[in-house]
C-alpha positions, 0 to 999 in steps of 0.5 A: 500500500503506497501513496494516497491510499496509505495516507488515507488509511492513516488518517482514518485510523480510529481512536480505538484502533490507536488505543489498541495499537498503543496497548499492544506496543506497551504490552510488548515492551513490558514483556521484553522488559520482564524477559530482560530482567529475568535474563540477567540470572540466566547462563549463556551457552558456552559457545554463545559466551565465547562468541560474545567475548570475541565480538567485544574484543573485536569492538575494542580492537577496532576502537584502538586501531581506529583512534590512530586514523585521521577520523579517530584523531579528530574525534579525540581532539574534539572530545578533549576540547570539551 
């Protein structure tokens, strides 16, 4: 659905439809928040933990190596000036 047909559908969105949409969004957000609160007590599978460690180290290495590139040096000068 594109163009004016799409806009017409948005404009005719009823208040009840909007309330239903917002309640669904809030419910999904609440469910995600509940899961995340419980997840901190869960153990990761060993292979998942190992892969996560690799991703963290890779990100740190990219930050360190990037700090010596022209854009990284400009970012450092900007941060120090603040």
